[in-house]
N, C-alpha and C positions, 0 to 999 in steps of 0.2 A: 504493500499499500504507500503510495507516495504522498507526502504532505506538499502543499504549496510552499513556496519559498516566501518567507515574509517580504515585503517590500516598504521602504520608508518613503513616503511621500512628504515633499516640502510643505511647511505651513500655508495655508491659502487663507484670504479673506473669510471671516465669518459673519461680518456684518455687510449684508448685501440687499436689504430691502430699502425700497426708494425713500420712504418716509423716514425710516430709523437712520439711514445714511443723512438726510437731510437735517433731523434734529440734532445728531451728532456734529455735523459740520457747523451748525448754529451755535451750538455750545462752546466749541472751539474758537470760533469769531467773536462772542460774546467775552471770553476770557481773555483773548488777546488785546480786545479794547479796554477791558477793566486792568489789564496789567501794565499795558501802556501808560506813561505819566501824563496827567492833565497839567501839571505844573513842575518844571525840573529846576531846582535850585541851581544857581551859575555853577559850573564846574570846568575844570580844565583836563587836559588830558596829559598830565604830567607823569603818569605811568601807564603808557598805552599797552593794550593786549589784543590779540587777534587782528582783526582787521583796523583797529585802530593804530596799528603802526604804519598803516598807508592812507588811511582817510581820517581826518579831523571832525568828529562827530559832536563837536562843541556848538554847532549850529542849533543843537536842540536847546540850549540856553534861551533862544529867541523866542519869546511868548507865541508871537505870530506864527512862526513855522511850525511851533508845536500844537497850536490849534488847528492849523490847516491839516498837518498829519494825523490828528484824531480824527477830523471829520472824513478824511481819506480812509482811515480805518473802518468808520461806519460804512461808508460806500463798498468797501472792499470785503467787508463782512456779510454783508447782505449778499453780494454777487456770488459769493463762495458758498453762503449757506444753501442758494438756490442752484448752485452748479453751473453758474454763467462766467465766462471768462476767466477760469480757474487759474490758468497759468499767471495771468496779470494780478488778480485779486490776490492768490495766496502768495506770488511773488512778492508783493507789497508788504502784506501782513509778515512775511519771513524778514524782508528787509528793515522793516520798522523795529520789530523786536532785536534785531541783529544790532542796529545801530543803539537803541536804548542800552542793551547790555555791553557793549563795547565802552561807551562812555562811562556807565556806572561802575564798571570794573576798572576804571583807568584812573582810579584815586588812590591807589595803594593798597587796595584790600579788594579780594575776589568775593562776589556775591553771587551763591548758588541757586538762589529762588527763581531765576528766569530762564537758566541755561535748557532746562528741559523741554519747555515750551517751544523756545527757539530751535533746538534741534529737532522736536517733532515737526515743526513748520518747515523746516528745511528738509527733511526727509520727505514729506508729503510733496513739496514743490517740485523737487529733482525727480522724483518718481513719476508724477505726473507729466513732466516734460518730456522724460524718456520714453514714456508708455505713448504718449500723444503723438510722437514725431519718429517713431521707430516704423520700419516698413509693415512689420505684422502688427494688425490692429489687435488690440486689447478688449476682451468683453468687460464690462462693468469696470470703467476707468476708474469712477468714483470709489468703489470698492478696495480698489488696490492702492488708490491714494490715502485712505483712512489707515489701511493697513501697513503703509509705509509710516505713518505717524506713530502707529501701535510699536512698530519695530524700532523707532528712533527712542521712545521712551524705554523699552525693555533692554536696549542697548546701553542706555545711560545707566541704568540700575546695575547692569551686569558688569560694565566697566569700573563703576564705584567700588562694587565688592571685590573684583579682582585686584584694583588697586591697592585696597587695604591688606590682601594676603600678599601680594607679590612685593610692594614697597617695603613691608615689614611682617615678616612671617609670624612675629609674635604679637600681632595685633590684638588678638583675642584674649590671649594670656595677660597682655598689658592693661585689660578693659579695667583691673580693680584700681587703675589710677582714675577712671572716669569720676568718681566722686570729687575729685579735686577740681575737675573743670566745672562741676555743678557749684561747688563752693565760689570759684572765681567768677563765674557768669553771676551768680546771686549777689556777689558784692559789687561787680559793676552796675547792676540794676540800682543797687543802693546809691552809689555815686552817681548816678545820673539824675535821680529824683529826691534822695535822701529819705525815701519811703522803704524802698527794698520790697522783697517779696514777703508780703503780708496777705492774709485772707481778706477777700471783698476788696483787693486792690483795683482789680478790673471788672467790668461788666460784660454780660452777654455770654455767649458760647464759650468764648477763649478765656474769660475770666474764671467761668466754672472749672474749664480743663486746669486751668493754672492753680486753681484752689485745691484740686484733685491731687495735683503733682506735688504739693508741699509736704504732705506725710512721706509720699514715695521717695523724694530726695532724702528726706532724714533717714528713711529706711535704707538706701543705698549709701549714705555717709557712715553709717553705724556698722553695716555689714557688706564691705566692698566686693566681696566675692560674688554678691548677687549681680553686680554689673557684667559678669562673664555671660549668664544667659539673657540678660536684659538686651546687651549689645549683639549677642549671638544671634537673636531672633531676626533683628534688623539685617545682620548680614546674610543669613539663610534667604530672605525675602530678596534681597538684593540679587543673589547668586542664582536662585531658580526662576526669577520674575519670567525669564524668557518663555517658559511652561505657559504663561499666560496666552502667547498667541497660538496654542494650539486649539483653541474652541471657547465657547462662551462660558462654559462652567469654571474652568481654571482662570478665566480673565476675570470672573465675578470674584471668586475666592481671594486671588493674589491682588486684585484692584481694591479690594476692602482691607486686605491685609496691609498693603502699602499705605494706605490712607491712615489706617490705624496706627502703623508704625510712626508716621509724621506727627499724629496729633500727641502720641506717645512722648516723642522728641519735644514738642513744645511744652508738655506738661513737666518735664524735667529739666530743661534748660532754658525755655522762654524763646526758642529758636522756632519762628514760624515760616514754614514752607507751604504757603496757600496755594500757589500754582501747583506745585507737585500734586498737592492732594486733589485739586481739582481735575488736574489733566488724567490721572489715573481714575477718578470717579467717572469722567465722561467718557475717556476710550476703552475703558475695561469693564468697570462695574455695569455701566450702562443702564441706568435705573429705568429709562423708557422703556426698554425692551421687556425687562423682567415684570413691569407693572403692567403693560399690555398684554403678556402671556399669562399673567395670575388673573386679570380681569377676565379674559377668553375661556380661561379653565371654569372661573367661577359661573360665568353666563351659560355655559355648556350643562352644567348640573340642573 
């Protein structure tokens, strides 16, 4: 008796519905518009990074230019949402985020909270250009564009995890020093406002998360060894996040896990990665699909 040989098929887009893709593109457009600044404090490119080494992005300091770019983002976002003039619309959205990131990161310190969105937009744009103009036409071009964005996000997490391991093999073993960073961050907050980390300091969702994090911080400070499984959970998510590209269920599980990980980072250190949270919720957790599926299931009963 012969058994069929197992074949490994490359991952393929699993978001293919017309309305589903439109909603997902719309959320990405809104996230891009909300992430781009409305007002930019005057900054120079004293420490240029990336394209900032070749292009002076300090023109973003000009309020008129910034306002024009914001309105252009609205138009580009609408076009991208409805799948019209995608190379132009998505290209502009990518350029705007890259310009913002380059100027923001030219101040002597690197901010990581917008890079994942910029990379996702770039991956989607380049894929759209390639598939649109290659001789062999691709069915469901929009699905592949969104899938490229998902791959960009997954690659970001994978590279982050591998960097921690390859740059310093003892990264996880050294996690017991993590409470030192917690204390340092807490004192930085104090010297910023002379209030520090106290219950009820902030309101709303993030205020609640910060209050929940206070006893957790004390627990890690008292028992540093707990930092190993705590940080190990985040490292594991980064290393296996590519599995989310295999289908809806792994995308949902890992998308929620990554969002929860970033919320936990804020609870412990006050470092907010809003863009990362929203991008994994939009491209992976994909709440509209699951809500629609649950609704149809209920109506059939």
